[in-house]
C-alpha positions as a LaTeX table, in Angstrom:
\begin{tabular}{lrrr}
\hline
Residue & $x$ (\AA) & $y$ (\AA) & $z$ (\AA) \\
\hline
Unk1 & $-0.05$ & 0.20 & 0.46 \\
Unk2 & 1.27 & 3.35 & $-1.15$ \\
Unk3 & 1.53 & 6.43 & 1.35 \\
Unk4 & $-1.04$ & 8.12 & 0.06 \\
Unk5 & $-3.30$ & 4.97 & 0.54 \\
Unk6 & $-2.70$ & 4.59 & 4.03 \\
Unk7 & $-5.15$ & 5.53 & 6.47 \\
Unk8 & $-4.35$ & 8.80 & 8.92 \\
Unk9 & $-3.77$ & 6.82 & 12.61 \\
Unk10 & $-6.57$ & 7.46 & 15.22 \\
Unk11 & $-4.35$ & 9.90 & 17.15 \\
Unk12 & $-4.60$ & 12.14 & 14.55 \\
Unk13 & $-8.38$ & 12.25 & 14.62 \\
Unk14 & $-8.19$ & 13.37 & 18.08 \\
Unk15 & $-5.55$ & 16.05 & 17.58 \\
Unk16 & $-7.81$ & 17.31 & 14.43 \\
Unk17 & $-10.71$ & 17.41 & 16.80 \\
Unk18 & $-8.86$ & 19.43 & 19.66 \\
Unk19 & $-7.47$ & 22.03 & 16.79 \\
Unk20 & $-10.75$ & 22.01 & 14.98 \\
Unk21 & $-12.71$ & 23.18 & 18.80 \\
Unk22 & $-9.92$ & 25.16 & 19.81 \\
Unk23 & $-9.90$ & 26.93 & 16.16 \\
Unk24 & $-13.90$ & 27.80 & 17.17 \\
Unk25 & $-12.54$ & 29.19 & 19.94 \\
Unk26 & $-9.96$ & 30.94 & 18.43 \\
Unk27 & $-12.71$ & 32.33 & 16.07 \\
Unk28 & $-15.10$ & 33.74 & 19.02 \\
Unk29 & $-12.59$ & 35.38 & 20.65 \\
Unk30 & $-10.87$ & 36.99 & 17.55 \\
Unk31 & $-14.21$ & 38.95 & 17.01 \\
Unk32 & $-14.75$ & 39.09 & 20.81 \\
Unk33 & $-11.53$ & 41.10 & 22.17 \\
Unk34 & $-11.81$ & 43.70 & 19.41 \\
Unk35 & $-15.36$ & 44.30 & 20.28 \\
Unk36 & $-14.94$ & 44.28 & 23.51 \\
Unk37 & $-12.25$ & 46.98 & 23.16 \\
Unk38 & $-14.46$ & 49.18 & 21.23 \\
Unk39 & $-17.09$ & 49.06 & 24.00 \\
Unk40 & $-14.49$ & 50.32 & 26.24 \\
Unk41 & $-13.00$ & 52.83 & 24.38 \\
Unk42 & $-12.87$ & 54.76 & 20.64 \\
Unk43 & $-9.07$ & 55.59 & 20.82 \\
Unk44 & $-7.58$ & 53.97 & 17.71 \\
Unk45 & $-4.24$ & 53.66 & 19.52 \\
Unk46 & $-5.72$ & 51.96 & 22.18 \\
Unk47 & $-7.44$ & 49.66 & 20.03 \\
Unk48 & $-4.21$ & 49.09 & 17.85 \\
Unk49 & $-2.64$ & 48.34 & 21.43 \\
Unk50 & $-4.90$ & 45.16 & 21.86 \\
Unk51 & $-4.86$ & 43.86 & 18.34 \\
Unk52 & $-0.72$ & 44.54 & 18.46 \\
Unk53 & $-0.76$ & 42.47 & 22.02 \\
Unk54 & $-1.54$ & 39.29 & 20.30 \\
Unk55 & 1.45 & 39.10 & 17.89 \\
Unk56 & 3.98 & 40.52 & 20.00 \\
Unk57 & 5.12 & 37.11 & 21.52 \\
Unk58 & 6.38 & 36.04 & 18.02 \\
Unk59 & 8.29 & 38.87 & 17.80 \\
Unk60 & 9.97 & 38.77 & 21.11 \\
Unk61 & 10.17 & 35.05 & 22.07 \\
Unk62 & 9.30 & 32.84 & 19.01 \\
Unk63 & 12.78 & 31.20 & 18.45 \\
Unk64 & 13.19 & 30.79 & 22.13 \\
Unk65 & 9.63 & 29.63 & 22.24 \\
Unk66 & 11.09 & 26.96 & 19.62 \\
Unk67 & 13.81 & 26.02 & 21.71 \\
Unk68 & 12.20 & 25.63 & 25.11 \\
Unk69 & 9.62 & 23.31 & 22.90 \\
Unk70 & 12.54 & 20.96 & 21.58 \\
Unk71 & 13.60 & 20.41 & 25.31 \\
Unk72 & 9.76 & 19.35 & 26.75 \\
Unk73 & 7.67 & 16.61 & 25.95 \\
Unk74 & 5.28 & 17.74 & 23.12 \\
Unk75 & 2.21 & 16.44 & 24.02 \\
Unk76 & 2.18 & 17.33 & 27.53 \\
Unk77 & 3.39 & 21.03 & 26.41 \\
Unk78 & 0.01 & 21.39 & 24.27 \\
Unk79 & $-2.53$ & 19.96 & 27.18 \\
Unk80 & $-0.85$ & 22.35 & 29.71 \\
Unk81 & $-0.51$ & 25.31 & 27.80 \\
Unk82 & $-4.61$ & 24.90 & 26.68 \\
Unk83 & $-5.23$ & 24.27 & 30.48 \\
Unk84 & $-3.54$ & 27.45 & 31.10 \\
Unk85 & $-5.30$ & 29.40 & 28.40 \\
Unk86 & $-8.58$ & 28.08 & 29.52 \\
Unk87 & $-7.77$ & 29.45 & 32.68 \\
Unk88 & $-6.43$ & 32.85 & 31.86 \\
Unk89 & $-9.98$ & 33.63 & 30.25 \\
Unk90 & $-11.87$ & 33.42 & 33.01 \\
Unk91 & $-9.87$ & 36.47 & 34.74 \\
Unk92 & $-11.37$ & 39.01 & 31.87 \\
Unk93 & $-14.54$ & 36.84 & 31.88 \\
Unk94 & $-14.76$ & 37.43 & 35.72 \\
Unk95 & $-13.83$ & 41.15 & 35.06 \\
Unk96 & $-16.87$ & 41.35 & 32.37 \\
Unk97 & $-19.26$ & 40.52 & 35.03 \\
Unk98 & $-17.73$ & 42.94 & 37.81 \\
Unk99 & $-17.94$ & 45.71 & 35.31 \\
Unk100 & $-14.40$ & 46.06 & 35.93 \\
Unk101 & $-12.79$ & 45.16 & 32.46 \\
Unk102 & $-10.12$ & 47.63 & 30.92 \\
Unk103 & $-7.86$ & 48.17 & 28.11 \\
Unk104 & $-4.96$ & 47.43 & 30.06 \\
Unk105 & $-6.18$ & 43.74 & 31.08 \\
Unk106 & $-7.50$ & 43.11 & 27.86 \\
Unk107 & $-4.16$ & 43.77 & 26.23 \\
Unk108 & $-2.59$ & 41.57 & 28.90 \\
Unk109 & $-4.84$ & 38.80 & 28.07 \\
Unk110 & $-4.39$ & 39.40 & 24.44 \\
Unk111 & $-0.36$ & 38.97 & 24.93 \\
Unk112 & $-0.75$ & 36.02 & 27.14 \\
Unk113 & $-2.97$ & 34.26 & 24.97 \\
Unk114 & $-0.86$ & 35.02 & 22.03 \\
Unk115 & 2.09 & 33.51 & 24.45 \\
Unk116 & 0.52 & 30.49 & 24.67 \\
Unk117 & $-0.42$ & 29.77 & 20.97 \\
Unk118 & 3.21 & 30.44 & 20.26 \\
Unk119 & 3.94 & 27.13 & 22.41 \\
Unk120 & 0.85 & 25.16 & 21.15 \\
Unk121 & 1.33 & 25.83 & 18.05 \\
Unk122 & 5.23 & 24.91 & 18.00 \\
Unk123 & 4.77 & 22.03 & 19.44 \\
Unk124 & 1.58 & 20.57 & 17.47 \\
Unk125 & 4.01 & 21.05 & 14.47 \\
Unk126 & 6.86 & 19.24 & 15.80 \\
Unk127 & 4.43 & 16.56 & 16.98 \\
Unk128 & 2.53 & 15.67 & 13.97 \\
Unk129 & 5.73 & 14.38 & 12.07 \\
Unk130 & 6.30 & 12.10 & 14.71 \\
Unk131 & 2.69 & 10.96 & 14.82 \\
Unk132 & 2.90 & 10.16 & 11.32 \\
Unk133 & 6.53 & 8.78 & 11.25 \\
Unk134 & 6.87 & 11.97 & 8.58 \\
Unk135 & 5.57 & 10.49 & 5.76 \\
Unk136 & 5.48 & 13.24 & 3.20 \\
Unk137 & 1.98 & 12.14 & 1.20 \\
Unk138 & 0.45 & 11.54 & 5.01 \\
Unk139 & 1.66 & 15.22 & 6.28 \\
Unk140 & 0.27 & 16.34 & 3.26 \\
Unk141 & $-3.10$ & 14.91 & 3.75 \\
Unk142 & $-3.19$ & 15.91 & 7.35 \\
Unk143 & $-1.92$ & 19.25 & 7.10 \\
Unk144 & $-5.13$ & 19.62 & 4.23 \\
Unk145 & $-7.21$ & 18.56 & 6.71 \\
Unk146 & $-6.02$ & 21.19 & 9.55 \\
Unk147 & $-6.00$ & 24.11 & 7.79 \\
Unk148 & $-9.26$ & 23.64 & 6.02 \\
Unk149 & $-10.59$ & 23.07 & 9.39 \\
Unk150 & $-8.80$ & 26.06 & 10.83 \\
Unk151 & $-9.95$ & 28.42 & 7.95 \\
Unk152 & $-13.48$ & 27.31 & 8.30 \\
Unk153 & $-14.02$ & 27.39 & 12.29 \\
Unk154 & $-11.67$ & 30.79 & 12.86 \\
Unk155 & $-12.90$ & 32.52 & 9.62 \\
Unk156 & $-16.22$ & 31.42 & 8.77 \\
Unk157 & $-18.31$ & 30.26 & 11.92 \\
Unk158 & $-15.88$ & 31.78 & 14.94 \\
Unk159 & $-16.22$ & 35.55 & 14.18 \\
Unk160 & $-20.14$ & 35.61 & 13.70 \\
Unk161 & $-20.58$ & 33.02 & 16.54 \\
Unk162 & $-18.22$ & 35.59 & 18.87 \\
Unk163 & $-20.08$ & 38.68 & 17.97 \\
Unk164 & $-23.83$ & 36.49 & 18.53 \\
Unk165 & $-22.46$ & 35.59 & 22.16 \\
Unk166 & $-21.72$ & 39.13 & 22.54 \\
Unk167 & $-24.79$ & 39.90 & 22.64 \\
Unk168 & $-25.65$ & 37.74 & 25.20 \\
Unk169 & $-23.23$ & 39.22 & 27.59 \\
Unk170 & $-19.35$ & 40.78 & 27.63 \\
Unk171 & $-18.36$ & 37.52 & 29.58 \\
Unk172 & $-19.93$ & 34.80 & 27.46 \\
Unk173 & $-17.98$ & 34.52 & 24.34 \\
Unk174 & $-14.74$ & 34.81 & 26.86 \\
Unk175 & $-16.26$ & 31.69 & 29.11 \\
Unk176 & $-16.92$ & 29.71 & 25.38 \\
Unk177 & $-13.12$ & 30.13 & 24.41 \\
Unk178 & $-12.31$ & 29.00 & 27.43 \\
Unk179 & $-14.67$ & 25.79 & 27.25 \\
Unk180 & $-12.80$ & 25.27 & 23.96 \\
Unk181 & $-9.50$ & 24.93 & 25.32 \\
Unk182 & $-10.39$ & 23.05 & 28.27 \\
Unk183 & $-12.08$ & 20.15 & 25.71 \\
Unk184 & $-8.65$ & 20.79 & 23.57 \\
Unk185 & $-6.74$ & 19.88 & 26.62 \\
Unk186 & $-8.66$ & 16.97 & 27.16 \\
Unk187 & $-8.78$ & 15.63 & 23.89 \\
Unk188 & $-4.75$ & 16.19 & 23.58 \\
Unk189 & $-3.95$ & 14.53 & 27.27 \\
Unk190 & $-5.50$ & 11.06 & 25.19 \\
Unk191 & $-3.20$ & 11.43 & 22.10 \\
Unk192 & $-0.31$ & 8.67 & 21.88 \\
Unk193 & 3.01 & 9.46 & 24.10 \\
Unk194 & 5.67 & 9.71 & 21.70 \\
Unk195 & 9.36 & 9.24 & 22.80 \\
Unk196 & 10.73 & 12.94 & 22.88 \\
Unk197 & 14.21 & 13.30 & 20.61 \\
Unk198 & 17.61 & 12.34 & 21.98 \\
Unk199 & 18.52 & 15.26 & 23.93 \\
Unk200 & 21.55 & 17.48 & 22.66 \\
Unk201 & 24.60 & 18.11 & 24.39 \\
Unk202 & 23.88 & 20.46 & 27.64 \\
Unk203 & 23.56 & 23.89 & 26.11 \\
Unk204 & 22.36 & 27.26 & 27.00 \\
Unk205 & 18.90 & 28.18 & 25.80 \\
Unk206 & 20.02 & 31.56 & 23.97 \\
Unk207 & 22.70 & 28.84 & 22.05 \\
Unk208 & 20.37 & 26.64 & 21.15 \\
Unk209 & 17.85 & 29.06 & 19.75 \\
Unk210 & 20.51 & 30.26 & 17.75 \\
Unk211 & 21.26 & 26.79 & 16.63 \\
Unk212 & 17.70 & 26.48 & 15.10 \\
Unk213 & 17.58 & 29.64 & 13.29 \\
Unk214 & 21.27 & 29.33 & 11.62 \\
Unk215 & 19.89 & 25.92 & 10.40 \\
Unk216 & 16.99 & 27.23 & 8.60 \\
Unk217 & 19.82 & 30.07 & 7.09 \\
Unk218 & 22.22 & 27.64 & 5.92 \\
Unk219 & 19.80 & 26.00 & 4.29 \\
Unk220 & 18.60 & 27.05 & 1.09 \\
Unk221 & 15.18 & 24.74 & 0.63 \\
Unk222 & 14.35 & 25.71 & 4.28 \\
Unk223 & 15.42 & 29.55 & 3.77 \\
Unk224 & 12.81 & 29.65 & 0.43 \\
Unk225 & 10.20 & 27.85 & 2.64 \\
Unk226 & 10.73 & 30.34 & 5.37 \\
Unk227 & 10.70 & 33.29 & 2.65 \\
Unk228 & 7.53 & 32.72 & 0.94 \\
Unk229 & 5.44 & 33.43 & 3.91 \\
Unk230 & 7.60 & 36.31 & 5.10 \\
Unk231 & 7.46 & 38.18 & 1.68 \\
Unk232 & 3.94 & 37.26 & 1.15 \\
Unk233 & 2.80 & 38.58 & 4.55 \\
Unk234 & 4.54 & 42.33 & 3.44 \\
Unk235 & 2.45 & 41.44 & 0.14 \\
Unk236 & $-1.14$ & 40.92 & 1.60 \\
Unk237 & $-0.69$ & 43.16 & 4.75 \\
Unk238 & $-0.09$ & 46.02 & 2.32 \\
Unk239 & $-3.27$ & 45.11 & 0.51 \\
Unk240 & $-5.06$ & 44.39 & 3.70 \\
Unk241 & $-4.62$ & 47.84 & 5.22 \\
Unk242 & $-6.07$ & 49.31 & 2.00 \\
Unk243 & $-8.55$ & 46.66 & 1.25 \\
Unk244 & $-11.68$ & 48.33 & 2.63 \\
Unk245 & $-10.68$ & 51.52 & 1.38 \\
Unk246 & $-10.25$ & 50.14 & $-1.94$ \\
Unk247 & $-13.33$ & 48.26 & $-1.93$ \\
Unk248 & $-15.51$ & 51.55 & $-1.20$ \\
Unk249 & $-13.86$ & 54.12 & $-3.36$ \\
Unk250 & $-12.88$ & 52.03 & $-6.00$ \\
Unk251 & $-15.74$ & 49.15 & $-6.31$ \\
Unk252 & $-18.85$ & 50.95 & $-4.72$ \\
Unk253 & $-18.78$ & 48.25 & $-1.93$ \\
Unk254 & $-20.74$ & 48.79 & 1.41 \\
Unk255 & $-19.86$ & 47.08 & 4.98 \\
Unk256 & $-22.31$ & 44.02 & 3.93 \\
Unk257 & $-20.50$ & 43.35 & 0.41 \\
Unk258 & $-17.04$ & 43.74 & 2.24 \\
Unk259 & $-17.55$ & 41.09 & 4.09 \\
Unk260 & $-18.83$ & 38.72 & 1.22 \\
Unk261 & $-15.31$ & 39.77 & $-0.32$ \\
Unk262 & $-13.71$ & 38.33 & 2.40 \\
Unk263 & $-15.69$ & 35.26 & 2.34 \\
Unk264 & $-14.45$ & 34.96 & $-1.50$ \\
Unk265 & $-10.90$ & 34.83 & 0.09 \\
Unk266 & $-11.35$ & 32.29 & 2.85 \\
Unk267 & $-13.52$ & 30.12 & 0.31 \\
Unk268 & $-10.94$ & 30.15 & $-1.91$ \\
Unk269 & $-8.53$ & 29.08 & 0.66 \\
Unk270 & $-10.47$ & 26.34 & 1.79 \\
Unk271 & $-10.25$ & 25.06 & $-2.00$ \\
Unk272 & $-6.71$ & 25.48 & $-1.84$ \\
Unk273 & $-5.89$ & 23.70 & 1.29 \\
Unk274 & $-8.06$ & 20.60 & $-0.20$ \\
Unk275 & $-6.27$ & 20.24 & $-3.94$ \\
Unk276 & $-3.21$ & 20.71 & $-2.24$ \\
Unk277 & $-2.32$ & 17.26 & $-1.64$ \\
Unk278 & $-3.42$ & 16.39 & $-5.26$ \\
Unk279 & $-1.14$ & 19.13 & $-6.65$ \\
Unk280 & 1.76 & 18.15 & $-4.93$ \\
Unk281 & 1.47 & 15.04 & $-6.29$ \\
Unk282 & 1.05 & 16.13 & $-10.04$ \\
Unk283 & 3.38 & 18.56 & $-10.39$ \\
Unk284 & 5.77 & 17.82 & $-7.60$ \\
Unk285 & 5.88 & 20.05 & $-4.50$ \\
Unk286 & 8.54 & 22.39 & $-5.45$ \\
Unk287 & 6.80 & 22.87 & $-8.93$ \\
Unk288 & 3.22 & 23.52 & $-7.04$ \\
Unk289 & 4.94 & 26.18 & $-4.41$ \\
Unk290 & 6.47 & 28.01 & $-7.27$ \\
Unk291 & 3.11 & 28.02 & $-9.19$ \\
Unk292 & 0.75 & 28.85 & $-5.89$ \\
Unk293 & 3.22 & 31.96 & $-5.67$ \\
Unk294 & 2.78 & 32.84 & $-9.21$ \\
Unk295 & $-0.97$ & 32.19 & $-8.93$ \\
Unk296 & $-1.09$ & 34.64 & $-5.66$ \\
Unk297 & 0.77 & 37.53 & $-7.53$ \\
Unk298 & $-1.42$ & 37.33 & $-10.81$ \\
Unk299 & $-4.21$ & 37.55 & $-8.45$ \\
Unk300 & $-3.65$ & 40.47 & $-6.38$ \\
Unk301 & $-2.41$ & 41.76 & $-9.93$ \\
Unk302 & $-6.54$ & 41.34 & $-11.19$ \\
Unk303 & $-7.50$ & 42.61 & $-7.88$ \\
Unk304 & $-5.71$ & 45.97 & $-8.53$ \\
Unk305 & $-7.18$ & 46.25 & $-12.47$ \\
Unk306 & $-10.68$ & 44.73 & $-11.18$ \\
Unk307 & $-13.38$ & 46.77 & $-12.98$ \\
Unk308 & $-16.32$ & 45.73 & $-10.57$ \\
Unk309 & $-17.26$ & 43.69 & $-7.44$ \\
Unk310 & $-17.68$ & 40.46 & $-8.93$ \\
Unk311 & $-13.94$ & 40.40 & $-10.51$ \\
Unk312 & $-12.43$ & 41.59 & $-7.17$ \\
Unk313 & $-14.39$ & 38.63 & $-5.55$ \\
Unk314 & $-13.10$ & 36.08 & $-8.00$ \\
Unk315 & $-9.62$ & 37.42 & $-7.95$ \\
Unk316 & $-9.33$ & 37.41 & $-3.86$ \\
Unk317 & $-10.76$ & 33.64 & $-4.07$ \\
Unk318 & $-8.19$ & 32.69 & $-6.62$ \\
Unk319 & $-5.25$ & 34.23 & $-4.43$ \\
Unk320 & $-7.00$ & 32.79 & $-1.08$ \\
Unk321 & $-6.73$ & 29.37 & $-3.10$ \\
Unk322 & $-3.06$ & 30.16 & $-3.84$ \\
Unk323 & $-2.49$ & 30.89 & 0.05 \\
Unk324 & $-4.42$ & 27.99 & 0.95 \\
Unk325 & $-2.43$ & 25.41 & $-0.97$ \\
Unk326 & 1.24 & 27.19 & 0.01 \\
Unk327 & 0.09 & 26.58 & 3.85 \\
Unk328 & $-0.60$ & 23.07 & 3.25 \\
Unk329 & 2.57 & 22.46 & 1.04 \\
Unk330 & 5.24 & 23.95 & 2.95 \\
Unk331 & 4.68 & 22.93 & 6.42 \\
Unk332 & 4.04 & 19.50 & 5.19 \\
Unk333 & 7.60 & 19.83 & 3.62 \\
Unk334 & 9.28 & 21.48 & 6.50 \\
Unk335 & 7.96 & 18.70 & 8.88 \\
Unk336 & 9.26 & 15.60 & 6.78 \\
Unk337 & 12.86 & 17.03 & 6.35 \\
Unk338 & 13.50 & 18.77 & 9.47 \\
Unk339 & 15.30 & 16.48 & 12.12 \\
Unk340 & 12.77 & 15.77 & 15.10 \\
Unk341 & 15.54 & 17.35 & 17.66 \\
Unk342 & 14.92 & 20.79 & 15.74 \\
Unk343 & 11.66 & 20.84 & 14.40 \\
Unk344 & 10.15 & 22.88 & 16.97 \\
Unk345 & 13.31 & 26.09 & 16.56 \\
Unk346 & 12.89 & 25.59 & 12.75 \\
Unk347 & 9.36 & 25.72 & 12.57 \\
Unk348 & 9.49 & 28.97 & 15.28 \\
Unk349 & 11.83 & 30.75 & 13.39 \\
Unk350 & 9.84 & 30.50 & 10.14 \\
Unk351 & 6.76 & 31.44 & 11.77 \\
Unk352 & 8.75 & 34.58 & 13.54 \\
Unk353 & 9.96 & 35.68 & 10.27 \\
Unk354 & 6.45 & 36.08 & 9.10 \\
Unk355 & 5.10 & 37.77 & 11.96 \\
Unk356 & 8.01 & 40.21 & 11.98 \\
Unk357 & 7.08 & 40.96 & 8.13 \\
Unk358 & 3.63 & 41.63 & 8.90 \\
Unk359 & 3.86 & 44.88 & 10.18 \\
Unk360 & 6.27 & 46.50 & 7.89 \\
Unk361 & 3.70 & 45.34 & 5.20 \\
Unk362 & 1.10 & 47.19 & 6.67 \\
Unk363 & 3.11 & 50.59 & 6.88 \\
Unk364 & 4.39 & 50.16 & 3.22 \\
Unk365 & 0.67 & 49.86 & 2.32 \\
Unk366 & $-0.87$ & 52.76 & 4.30 \\
Unk367 & 2.40 & 54.83 & 3.17 \\
Unk368 & 1.84 & 54.08 & $-0.74$ \\
Unk369 & $-1.42$ & 54.84 & $-0.65$ \\
Unk370 & $-0.87$ & 58.19 & 0.98 \\
Unk371 & 1.98 & 59.21 & $-1.35$ \\
Unk372 & 0.48 & 57.69 & $-4.44$ \\
Unk373 & $-2.84$ & 56.28 & $-4.96$ \\
Unk374 & $-5.40$ & 53.74 & $-3.41$ \\
Unk375 & $-4.17$ & 50.79 & $-6.22$ \\
Unk376 & $-0.72$ & 51.68 & $-5.77$ \\
Unk377 & $-0.15$ & 49.30 & $-2.64$ \\
Unk378 & $-1.81$ & 46.26 & $-4.62$ \\
Unk379 & 0.09 & 46.86 & $-7.87$ \\
Unk380 & 3.38 & 46.65 & $-5.54$ \\
Unk381 & 2.29 & 43.89 & $-3.46$ \\
Unk382 & 1.81 & 41.58 & $-6.91$ \\
Unk383 & 5.26 & 42.91 & $-8.15$ \\
Unk384 & 6.58 & 41.72 & $-5.09$ \\
Unk385 & 4.93 & 38.31 & $-4.85$ \\
Unk386 & 6.08 & 37.78 & $-8.69$ \\
Unk387 & 9.48 & 38.98 & $-8.00$ \\
Unk388 & 9.58 & 36.35 & $-4.99$ \\
Unk389 & 8.20 & 33.80 & $-7.22$ \\
Unk390 & 11.51 & 34.21 & $-9.39$ \\
Unk391 & 13.79 & 34.29 & $-6.44$ \\
Unk392 & 12.41 & 31.06 & $-4.55$ \\
Unk393 & 11.62 & 29.00 & $-7.88$ \\
Unk394 & 15.48 & 27.44 & $-7.32$ \\
Unk395 & 15.33 & 27.46 & $-3.76$ \\
Unk396 & 12.23 & 25.31 & $-3.54$ \\
Unk397 & 12.88 & 23.18 & $-6.92$ \\
Unk398 & 11.57 & 19.78 & $-7.29$ \\
Unk399 & 15.02 & 18.37 & $-7.58$ \\
Unk400 & 15.84 & 20.27 & $-4.30$ \\
Unk401 & 12.82 & 18.87 & $-2.57$ \\
Unk402 & 13.34 & 15.56 & $-3.89$ \\
Unk403 & 17.05 & 15.47 & $-2.76$ \\
Unk404 & 15.96 & 16.54 & 0.84 \\
Unk405 & 13.39 & 13.97 & 1.09 \\
Unk406 & 15.75 & 11.20 & 0.02 \\
Unk407 & 18.64 & 12.68 & 2.31 \\
Unk408 & 15.89 & 12.68 & 5.47 \\
Unk409 & 14.78 & 9.35 & 4.59 \\
Unk410 & 18.24 & 7.92 & 5.04 \\
Unk411 & 18.93 & 10.05 & 8.54 \\
Unk412 & 15.67 & 8.11 & 9.81 \\
Unk413 & 17.21 & 4.75 & 8.51 \\
Unk414 & 19.66 & 3.65 & 11.41 \\
Unk415 & 17.16 & 4.91 & 14.33 \\
Unk416 & 14.28 & 2.09 & 15.26 \\
Unk417 & 11.42 & 4.62 & 16.03 \\
Unk418 & 8.73 & 2.27 & 18.46 \\
Unk419 & 5.24 & 2.61 & 17.37 \\
Unk420 & 3.44 & 5.12 & 19.61 \\
Unk421 & 1.93 & 4.17 & 22.79 \\
Unk422 & $-1.07$ & 5.21 & 24.46 \\
Unk423 & $-0.59$ & 7.46 & 27.88 \\
Unk424 & $-0.38$ & 6.41 & 31.06 \\
Unk425 & $-1.38$ & 8.27 & 34.02 \\
Unk426 & 0.75 & 11.28 & 34.19 \\
Unk427 & 2.18 & 13.10 & 37.41 \\
Unk428 & 2.24 & 16.95 & 37.55 \\
Unk429 & 3.12 & 18.52 & 34.43 \\
Unk430 & 7.45 & 19.79 & 34.37 \\
Unk431 & 8.11 & 21.97 & 32.03 \\
Unk432 & 11.69 & 22.46 & 33.31 \\
\hline
\end{tabular}
């Protein structure tokens, strides 16, 4: 039986369910936190602080967080973090009930939720290839399901649910998100126990973090995979910064229509995630990544030149499909070729580069629109994406991908990886 025909293990179903529940809760809180802040103040800077606080942990602790995850038991890290996030959300919920909610408290909660997300996401990324035996085809199928569900829950179902729950009371969406984290923690605790990677020679945390980052920058394939989301975030945030204004002034779209425009992009993302695995098999992962990058650039170019809302919606759907496929193929390949002992650091380094690039893209988009024209950020974003496609095409070519997969397979051959065992009763978690 080929790997493409193998069934995903039962443990993946539980991980998938846990992330589905957690993504729904994330969608609820992503809608609720800005609305709660808006109910407290109309100061744009105060609202920006709450929004930015959630991304700040990746900028401050991204690589160090990956180094810690590589030291810890990944399954335990996931359930402990989700339990902590559930407990954390009780604090603003109680403050809302007592009518003492404040902007500093919301910013602190957003920061700590983001910090928890850093550890959970990095641990989950590192755990999945161990669960699936680093099989590239299984990883693509698994990531396709995870990405599609995350988009559906956090992009479609969660935000309207958060808005509806907020109408029942300020504490309700926060408590709903807490319940989602608690359910996720309970499911993660039932996942198979996988032996942690062989520990490295005892080094300082900073030295281990630096080693993980340098591993990415020295490997052309991994660097190409990291540049895709980093450069992409500059382009996409430049577009996102002016998209509402562009839709209103150039396309005559009202608030309701703008929501439909974003829905078109999310729908494309679901389709891209669904077809990513088949695209990789037919074209090869390297060629597929090059094609999706080109599709994203051409779609943004089409958006900039769109004469009406229908063409704009189609362009955003096509762009979303390219992004959805990329977000399956890129991480799946990284998980298949990176040694288990470095997986947390490599994943967090790549994510940190993408997160650091996003604010720069937003600033550039706003500046171009102010200095030139509302379409200029879109044209600039399209040009940047197409230039990035040309630069990274050789870095992520089929030849380079196949060579990396063969090297990873050879590196795994001498090792004996016992089948994952169901977890035994645990003592209190030790995250030292």
